[in-house]
N, C-alpha and C positions, 0 to 999 in steps of 0.2 A: 384614589384622589377625588376630592369633592370639588364641586363647581361653585364659583362665587355667586351669591344670591343677592338680588336687589329688590327693593320695594318700588313699584312703578305706578301704583294707583291707590287712592284712599277714598272711601265712601263712608259717610257717617250721618246719623240722624239722632236727635235727642231733644231735650227741652228747649234748646236753642234753635231748633228747626232742622232743616236738611243742609248738609254741606259745611264747609270750613268757616264761613264768615261769621255766623252766629256764635260758634264756639270760640273763635278767636276773640270776638268782642267781649264775651263773658269772662274769658281767662284774663284779658287785659284789665277789665273792671273789677275782677275778684268778686263776681256776682253769681250767686246760686239762684237759678230761675225756678222757684218753687211755686206750686199752686195747690189749693185745697183739694183733697180727695173727694170722690162722690160719697154721698151718705151711705152708711152700712146697709147691705142687703139682707135678705132672709137668712142666708147661710152664715154670715158673720154673727148675726144676732143669735141664731140657734146655737152656734158653737161658743159664743161668749168671748170672741176675740176681736171685736170691733176696735179699731184704733182710737185712742183717747184724743180729746180735742187739742192737746199740746203737741201731738205727733202726726196729726192728720194732714200733713203737707208732704209733697214729693215733686221731683222734677219729672213732668209728664210730657209725652210726645203728642202733639196735636195731629189728628188724622190728615189735615190739609197738607202737612209737610211731606206726606208720602205720595200724594196724588200725582205729581209729575213722573214718578218712578213706578207706580203700581196702579194700573187701571182697576176700577171698582169691580169689574167682572172677574178679575183674577183674585182680588183681595177677599171676596165674600166667603170663600171656602177655606180661608187661612186663619190660623191663630195670630194674635198680635206679634209675637216674636218672629213668626214666619214673614209677616208683612215687613217688619223692621229689617230683617236680614235680607230679603229680596231687594228692597229699596237700596240698602247700603251696598249690596253686591253689584247691582246695576250701575250705581254711581261710581264705584271703584273701577269697573271696567271702562267706563267712559273716561275717567280721569287717567287711566293707563293707555288711552288711545285706541280702545276697542269699541265695538258697538255694544251697548248695554243689554240688548235683547239676545245676544249670543247667536244671531242668525248668520254669522259669517263675515260681516263687514269688519274691516280693520284687521283681519287675520286671526280673529279669535277662534273660528271654526276648526282650524288645524290644531291649535294648541289645546282646544277643549277635549280632544280625543283622549288625552292622558292627564288632563288638569285635575289636580287634587282640590278637595274642599274640606277645610277644618274649621268648625265653629265651636265656640264655647258658650255655655249658659250656666247660670247659677241655679235658677229655679225652674227653668223650662217654661212651657206654655201654661202658666198658672191659671189664667182665666178659663181655658177650656177644661182643665182638670176640675176646677171649682164648679163649672156648669154640670159636669157629670156627677160630682158629689152632691150637688143640690138636688138633681133629679133622683138620685138613689136615696138620700137621707130624708128628703121632704115629701117624696111621692111614692117611692118604692123601687126596688131593683128593676122591675119590668119596664119602668119608664126611662131607663138609661138609653140614650141614643147611640147606636153603634157608629153613626156617622161622625160623632165627636172623637172617637178613640184615636183615629189616625193622626189627629193634630194634638193629642194630649201627651205625646211622648217627647222626650227631650231632643231626639234627633230629627223631629219633623221639620224645623227650619232649615237644616242642612239639606234634607231631601228636597224640599221645595226649591231652594236655590239651585241645586244641581239640575233639577228637572227643567227649570226655566232658562238657565243659561247654558245648558248642555254639557256641563262638566262631567266627564265620564271616568275620571281617575278615582283614587282613594277618596272615600267619604267618611269623615270621622267627626264625632261630637265629644267635646271635652266637658266634663262636669267636675271641675276642680276648684269651684268657688272663686275667690278673688284672684287666684293664680291662673285661672282658665284661659283668659285672652292671650297672655304671654306664652303659655304652653301650646296654644293653637298656632301661634307664629313659629314656635320652635319646631313643631311637627311639620308644618308647611315648608319651613326651611330645609328640614331633613329630606322631605320628598323631592324637592328640587335639587338640592346639593348632591343627592345620590344618583340623580339621573332618572328616577322613576317618573318624574313629571318635569315638563319644561316650564310650567307655570302652575300656580296654585292660588286659591283665595283662602284667606284666614281671618278670623275675627271673633266677634261676640254679639249676641243679641239677647236681651232680657226685657221683661215687662214688670210692672209694679201694679198690684191690685190692693184694694182695701183689706182683704183677708190676709194677704201676705204682710202688709204693713202692721196689722194687728198682731200677727204672730211674732214679728220682729220686736214689736213693743213689749210683748210678754217676756221676751228674752232679755229685755233691758238694753237692746243694741242701738236704739235710736236716740239722736239728739232731740232735745225738747225745746219748744219755745218758752219764753219767760212766763207767758200766760196764754190762756186759751185764745185762739184766733190770731196769734202771732207766729210767723214761720220760725223754725229752728235754725240754728247755726252750728256747723260741724266743728270748727276750731281745731284743725289738725295740728298736732304737736304742742298745743297750748296746755298750760297747767290745769285749766278749768274744763278741758274737753270732757264730754259726757256721752258721745255716741256719734254715729254718722247720719247723714241725711240720705234719703232714698232717691233713686232716679231710675229711669229706664231709657233704652235706646239701643243702637247698634253701631258698630264700626267694623268695616271689612277692608282689608288691604289685598292688593295683588302683588304676589312675589313671583319673580322670574329668574331663570338662569341669566346671568349678566350678559352673556354672549347673545342670547335670544333677544333681550331688550335692545342691545346695541344694533343688532341686525335689522331691526325694524325702526331704528332711529328714535327710540323713546328714551328721554332723559330720566334717569332714576330720581325718585324722591329721597331715597336713602339706601345705603348698603347695610346688610346684616353682618356685623362683625363677630358677634358672639351671642350664644344663647346658653342658658343653664337652668337646672332644676335641682331641688333638694327637698328633704322632708325632715320635719322637726318631730321626733317621737314623743316629746314632752307635751304636745298639744292634746287637749281633750277633743272630742268629736265636734263640739259646738263652741270652741273657743281657741284662743291663741296660746302657744306654749311659751317656754322660757329659754329655749335653746339658741340664744343669739350668738354664742361663741361658735358652735359648729356651723350655723348658717352663715356667719361672717366669713369663716374659713372657706366654705363652699363658694361663696361669692368671689372671694379673692382668687380661688383656683380658676373660676370662669374667666376672670380678667387675665390671669397669668397665661392660660392656654391660648388666648388670643394675642399674646404679646403686648398687653395693655397694662401699664402700671396705673395705680389710682390717679396719678397726675394727668393721665391721658383723657380722663372724663371731664367734660366741661359742665355738665348739668346732670343732676339726678332727678328723674321724674318719679317721685315716690308714690307708693300705694297707700300712704297714710290717709285715713279718712275721718279721724276724730274719735275713734275707739280708744279707750284708755289702755287696754292691754295690747291691741294691735299696733297702735302708734309707738308704744314702748318697745315692742319687739322690733319694729321696723328701724327705729332710731338706733337701738343698741346693735343691731345687725350691721348697719352701715358703719357705725363707729368701729366695730370689731374688724370689718373688712379693710378700713382705711388705717387702722392702727394709730400710730402717732402722727400721721400726716393729716393736714386739714381737709375737711370735706369741701367739694365744690358747692356751688349754689344748689339748693334743694327746693323743688316746688312740689306741692301736694294738690293736684288738680281735682281730686275727688271731693274736696271741700266745695268746689264749684259745680261739678257735673253730677254729684251723687255717687253712691257706692256701686250702683249697677250700671249696665250699659257700657259703651266703648269710649267714654270721654278720656279715661286715663291713657289708653293706647293712642288715641288720636293726638293727645297733647304732646306726646313725645315727637311725633312727626311734625306738628306745627312748630315746636321749638326749633327744629332744624331748618324750618322755613323762615325763621326770624320772628316768630310771634313774641310779643311782649306780654309778660305775665304781671298781673297786678298783685296786691297783697293777698295772703291766704285768708279766706273768710273767718272772721272772729278771732284771729290770733292777736293776743294782747300781751300775754305774760309767758316767757319761756318756762318750760318744765326743767328744773335743774338736773333731774335724773336722766333726762334724755340727751341733753347736750346738742340738740339740733334745733336750729331756728330757721323756719321756712323763709324763702325769698320775700323781701318786703315790697317788691314791686319796682317796675321800671326796667331799663336795659340791663342786661347781665354784665358783670365785670369784665368778661372776655367773650369773644365770639363763640357761639355754640356750634361746634363741628361734630362732637360726639356726645350722645346722651345714653345714660343708663336708665332703663325702666325697671323698677323693682315692684314685686307684688308678693306679699306674704298672705297666706290664706288661713281662715278658720279651719281647724282640723289638721294643720301641720304642713300643708303644701307651700312651696316657695318656687318662684320663677324669676328669671332675669333676662333682659334683652339689651344688647348694645347696638345702637344704630349710628352710622356715620353719614354726614351730609352727602347727598347725591353729587355735589359738585366735585367730590374727590374720587368718584368712580371713573376709571379709565375709559 
């Protein structure tokens, strides 16, 4: 028998700053907060992958946003993803009624003994890896600093978070591209539901660098501004969509055994009703596939196992980002799952938050808290092949009590998460 699992805390940092308020305002306005990237450095120039002027924009995190959650003395030996993850994790603990330093206040010390930690990342600590590559390529192998290596691996952020908050349960890092954040929640849910942990932290942390932006540009993945010096627009689900906008940030949630949360008087933000995963074998390693029918059937089974018909979902928080192939697969998968029934309202927050970071995950929780979503950035003309029109903005047609978060990944991964408003948790 598995235990009911609830979400009790949310911490997030992104281009909007730290916490909910900035993201809530950007989602309501349908605003992507993009800024120009730094000028290309020696490594980008040497490799010939500097981002062009029409794509040299991204949603970036200002260091000042982390200052209340991460003292400079701790931050100086960390990669940027580690800093983002630690700040978001401490914020999530405070939001869940614990002490953010993990020193025992609020009852965290007892739960930390078996608390699991599951973080996702798409590209890992890129800037540290690039620093090592620059030393090796431009100076010679003997110049590589061994001190950088510990922060150059994908699981460094999870290790730093666990060290600083005292989480001594399972420690896992997901590298499943766009599906990673939802798979991290799925694994954390399994750790708590099985009784291996009474609480867990799960989420995502990613950074964006000029070199990474240049590589994504080479793959033709990025939306472009109309002319040099103008920021790009993502246009999820639009017929004219041409790619996604980049962003960075972190989002971390605290998940707990429902009985544990109730015992300490903490009101849940949401209950985890269902999680699911699938794989599309038609996908190439660096692209989306065409297997929307089996993916749609897999999503329908996720809902059926939880006793949820499609009509039980009030809102779909889609992972569509403006990619031509990715948005097509997302739309056709949703339509295959719903069959001849009409889809609920669909929002595509990655048009606001960027394709990296935790904005997509956070948007699902904010929707349950009553956030108002504005128009999807750049959406003007429906794509007749897709049959999905994102929400045009304003209050939803019915109260949002249950949300489906959907994330389809380059390379074939797929993940889904159904959350129910915390007000319905006994």
